[in-house]
C-alpha positions as CSV (number, residue, x, y, z in Angstrom):
1,M,189.5,132.9,-81.5
2,Y,189.6,136.6,-80.8
3,E,193.1,138.1,-81.1
4,N,192.6,141.9,-80.6
5,P,190.7,144.1,-78.2
6,A,188.4,145.5,-81.0
7,E,187.2,141.9,-81.9
8,I,186.5,141.3,-78.2
9,Q,184.5,144.5,-77.9
10,D,182.5,143.7,-81.0
11,W,181.7,140.3,-79.6
12,L,180.6,141.9,-76.3
13,N,178.4,144.4,-78.2
14,S,176.7,141.8,-80.4
15,A,176.5,138.7,-78.3
16,H,176.3,140.0,-74.7
17,E,174.5,143.3,-74.4
18,S,173.5,142.4,-70.9
19,T,177.1,142.8,-69.9
20,Y,176.5,146.6,-69.8
21,H,173.5,146.2,-67.4
22,W,175.8,144.8,-64.8
23,K,177.2,148.3,-64.3
24,T,173.8,149.7,-63.6
25,R,173.3,147.6,-60.4
26,R,170.0,146.1,-61.7
27,Q,168.7,143.3,-59.5
28,F,167.5,140.9,-62.3
29,I,168.5,140.5,-65.9
30,C,167.1,138.1,-68.5
31,D,169.2,137.4,-71.6
32,D,167.2,135.3,-74.0
33,R,168.8,134.5,-77.3
34,D,168.4,132.4,-80.4
35,L,171.8,132.0,-82.1
36,P,172.1,131.0,-85.7
37,G,175.3,129.1,-85.1
38,G,177.8,128.2,-82.5
39,T,179.3,131.0,-80.3
40,S,182.2,130.9,-77.9
41,M,183.3,133.3,-75.2
42,P,186.8,134.4,-76.0
43,Y,187.9,134.6,-72.4
44,F,187.0,133.7,-68.8
45,H,185.2,136.3,-66.8
46,T,183.5,136.8,-63.4
47,H,180.6,139.0,-62.2
48,E,178.9,139.8,-59.0
49,L,175.7,138.1,-60.2
50,I,174.3,134.6,-59.8
51,E,173.8,133.1,-63.3
52,I,171.3,130.5,-64.3
53,F,172.1,129.1,-67.7
54,Y,169.4,127.1,-69.5
55,V,169.8,125.4,-72.9
56,R,166.8,125.2,-75.2
57,K,168.5,124.0,-78.4
58,G,172.1,123.1,-79.3
59,H,175.1,121.9,-77.4
60,K,177.2,124.1,-75.1
61,R,180.3,123.4,-72.9
62,Y,180.5,125.3,-69.7
63,V,183.9,125.7,-68.0
64,C,184.2,127.1,-64.4
65,D,187.5,128.0,-62.6
66,N,189.4,126.0,-65.2
67,D,188.8,122.8,-63.2
68,F,185.1,122.0,-63.8
69,S,183.4,121.6,-67.2
70,C,180.2,120.1,-68.3
71,D,178.3,119.6,-71.6
72,L,174.8,121.2,-71.6
73,L,172.1,119.8,-73.9
74,P,168.5,120.9,-74.4
75,G,166.7,121.0,-71.1
76,D,169.9,121.3,-69.0
77,L,170.2,124.0,-66.5
78,L,173.3,125.2,-64.6
79,I,173.5,127.6,-61.7
80,I,176.8,129.5,-61.3
81,P,177.4,131.4,-58.0
82,E,178.7,134.9,-58.2
83,N,182.4,135.6,-58.6
84,I,183.1,132.2,-60.2
85,E,185.4,132.5,-63.2
86,H,183.7,130.9,-66.2
87,R,183.1,130.8,-69.9
88,T,181.1,128.8,-72.5
89,F,181.9,127.6,-75.9
90,S,180.0,125.7,-78.6
91,V,180.8,122.1,-79.2
92,T,179.2,122.4,-82.7
93,N,178.4,125.2,-85.0
94,E,174.7,124.3,-85.2
95,P,171.9,126.7,-84.3
96,Q,171.4,127.3,-80.6
97,S,168.9,128.8,-78.2
98,R,169.5,129.6,-74.6
99,L,168.2,131.6,-71.7
100,I,170.4,133.2,-69.0
101,L,169.0,134.8,-65.9
102,Y,171.3,137.0,-63.8
103,F,170.4,138.3,-60.4
104,R,172.0,139.6,-57.3
105,R,171.7,137.6,-54.1
106,S,170.0,140.6,-52.6
107,Y,167.2,140.1,-55.2
108,L,166.1,137.1,-53.2
109,D,165.9,139.1,-49.9
110,R,162.4,140.2,-50.6
111,F,161.3,136.6,-50.7
112,S,163.2,135.5,-47.5
113,A,160.2,135.7,-45.2
114,E,158.1,133.5,-47.5
115,I,161.0,131.0,-48.0
116,E,161.5,130.7,-44.2
117,K,157.8,129.7,-43.7
118,H,158.5,126.5,-45.7
């Protein structure tokens, strides 16, 4: 889909602005997007954040470590641990809406005392 580095950089700038927040060591990132058509990540990637991927509208295919894939439809939620190689692509070119939450495992530390009570 994307053949040269300039196209990949343009895709990162337009479709995944939150990528740049990863470098700032933020603890929690919310990436909420309505997409007019299908989008596909041009490559596999990893990051040191846990990812929660929620589909509101459309149809996405999620591939992890090149040996696991699943189709996500509206209402589906997938949790991807940190440092797992993954990518998504659109099954159709129809409008889509999705919410991605990224957070560091350390973000949950502040809740550990409360979690341990239950």
